[in-house]
N, C-alpha and C positions, 0 to 999 in steps of 0.2 A: 504493500500500500504506500510505503514511503517513496517507491520508485515511480509511482503513477504520475505525479506532476512533472518529473524529469522526462518521462516518455512522451507526455503531451507536448512539452516544449520542443523536444527533438522532432516530433511529427510536424509541428507548425513551422519549424525551420527547414525541414526537408521538402515540404510541399512546394514552396516557390522554387527551390532548386530543381526539383523534378520537372516542374512546368517549363523552366528555362531550358532544361536539357532537351525537351521535346520540341522546342522551337515554336511555342505558342505566341500568337501576336500580342503586342503591347500597344498601349495608348500613350501618346506623348503630346503635350501641349506646349507650344512655343510661339515666339514672335519672330518672324523673319521679314526681310526686306521684300517688298513687292516689286516685281519687274514691270508691271503695267497697271494703270488705274483700274482696270476691270477687276483685278484681284482684290483691291481695297473695297470696291463697291460690293462685291460678292460677300466679303467678310462682314461688312456692315449690315447687309441684308440678313445674314445668318444670325448676327447678334440681335437685330431687331426682332426676328422671328422667335428666338429663344426668350426674349423679354416679354413678347406678347403671350407666349405659352405660359410663362410664369404668373402672369396677371389674369389668365383666362377666367379663373373663378370670380375675380372681382368684376370683370367685364360682364360675366353672366348675371351677377347681382345687380349691376348698375344699369343695364340697358334692356333687360327683359322683364317678364312678369313674375319672376321667381320671388322677388321680395314680398309682394303682396300675398302670394299664395302661402309661403311658408309662415308668415306672421299670422294669417287667419287660421291655418291649421294648428298652430301653437295655441292660439286663443281658444279654439274648440276644446283641445285637450285640457287646458287649464280650467275652463268653465265647467266641464264635466267632472273634474276632480279625479281623473283616472291616473294621475301621476305619470308613469312612463308607458302607458298603453294608449295609443300606439307609441312605439319607441321612436327615438330621434332618427334612426336610420330609415324607418318607414315613412316618417313625416317628410324628411328631406327627399327620399326617393320619390314619393308621390308628388311633391312639389316640383321636382326636376322633370318628371315625365309629363306633368300637366303643362309645364313651361314649354317643353318640346312641342306639345300639341297646339298650344296657343300661338307659339312663334313660328310654326311650320309655314304659314303663308309668307311671312317676312323672309324667312331663310330660303324659300323657294324662289322668291324674287331676286334675292342676292345671287343664288346659283344660276338663274337663267340670264340675268342682266349683267353680272360681273364675273363670276367664277368661270363659267363655261366659255364665254368669249375670250377671257384671259388665257385659259388653258389651250384654246384653239389658236392663240397668237393673233387674235383679231384686234385686240386693244392693248394698250400699254398697262404697266402696273399702276401708274398714277391714275389712269382712267378707271381701272377696275376698282380701286379704293374709293374713288369719287362716286361711282355707281353703287357700291356696296353700302355706303353710308346713308344713301337716300331712303331706302325702306325702313332702316332702323330709326332715323330721325322722324319719319312719318308716323311710325308706331308710338314713339315717345311723345311726340306733339299731341297725338290723339288722346293720350292719357294724362297729360300735364295740365294742371289748372293755371289760369292766366295770372292769378295773384302770386303763385309760386315763381313763375317766370319773372314777374315784375320785381319780386323781392330780390332775386339773384342779380338781375340787371342793375337794380338800385345799389346793391352792396358793391358790385364790381365797378360802379361809376361809368359804365358804358353809355353810349348814346342810344336813344330809343331806336330799335330796329325798324326798318321800313315795313317789313313783312316777316312772316315766320321763317322764310328761307334765309333771312339775314341773321337769325339768332345763332350765336356761336355754339358749337357742340359742347364745349367745356362749360357753358352756362346752362345748356339744356339738360345735361345729365344730372347734376345735383337737383335741379328743379323737378325733374321727373322722379327722382328718388323721394323727394319730400312729398310729392303728390301720392306716390305709391304707399308710403308709410301712413299718410293721412287716411287714404281710402281703406287700408287694412285695419286701422284702429276704429274707423266708423263701422265696418262690418263686424269687428270683434265686439263692439258695444252691443250691437243688435243680437249677436249670438249669446251674449251673457244674460240677457233679460229673461228668457224662459227658464234657464237653469237657476237663476236667482229666485224666481218665483217659487220653484219647487223647494229650494232650500228654506225660504221663508215659511212656506206652508208646513213643512216637516218640523221646523223649529217651533212654530206656534202650537202644533199638535203635541209635541213632546212637553212643552211648558204647561199646557193645559192638563196633561196627564201627570204632572209632577215629576217627570223623568228628566230633570235638568242636568244630571250628571252624565247622561248619555250624549256623546257628540252627535249633533244632527247630521254631519257629513256621512256618518256610517249608515244611517237610515236612508238619506236622500240619494246616495250614489246609485243604488239599484234602480230607483224610480227615474233618475235622470237618464241612465242607460236605456231603460225600457222606453221612455219617451222618445229618445233619439232614434231608437230602432223602429218604433211604431210609425213615426213620420218619415221614415226612410231618409234619415238625416244626412248620410254621406252623399247620396244622389242629389239632394237639394243643395248641399253645400258646394259640391263640385260644379253643379249646373249654374249656381249663382256666381261662382268665381269666374267661370268661363264666359258667361254672359256679361259680366261686368267689364270685360275687356272688349268683346265684340260689340258691346253697346256703347262704347265710347267713355268708359270709366264710371 
């Protein structure tokens, strides 16, 4: 048993040596002089692509319907008082696939108008990016409230845009997120009301029966779950969320 750590250490030292003896490929990162400007441009494009991939989750949160959906689903779980049912993975997964469903028309437009022409070498990279931004901006503008836009424009000190196309994207994105959070909290408030009524009724009955030491949440939880199932709550919730986007917020 005393020799076991020594044997493990020897194995860890022999594995890299054996790999080198077999001629396995290695990865090296370095900075070399470029012989032509095209090499510098390609390196910068790769660096930009890696940067975009690293912030892809943030882009998904900032420019899609994910924010509103995940907040509303979290409100439902909290209003029912079911703790971790459904779990965080299920809530995020459902929000993610609902986002794919809602954003499918936008992404189809990007694919048809920007990605496919670029892959077919019909347009340049700059033109493809310009075309790809248009459907996303249209979606965000349809869900953003005017006063949120005015708030961000006033804070930035910019001149009043002549039209919606003149609104900077860096101003539109935070305004869109503010509107999404506001809409999510409004829907969350409406979702809390029926469950709050059940809690109040159960608490009043327990007090009338003199059972004040029994937590009302223990009695009301099955009734809230039953109420949610009887009204087909998940279908109503998902339908309302989807319609809130296709209906213009």
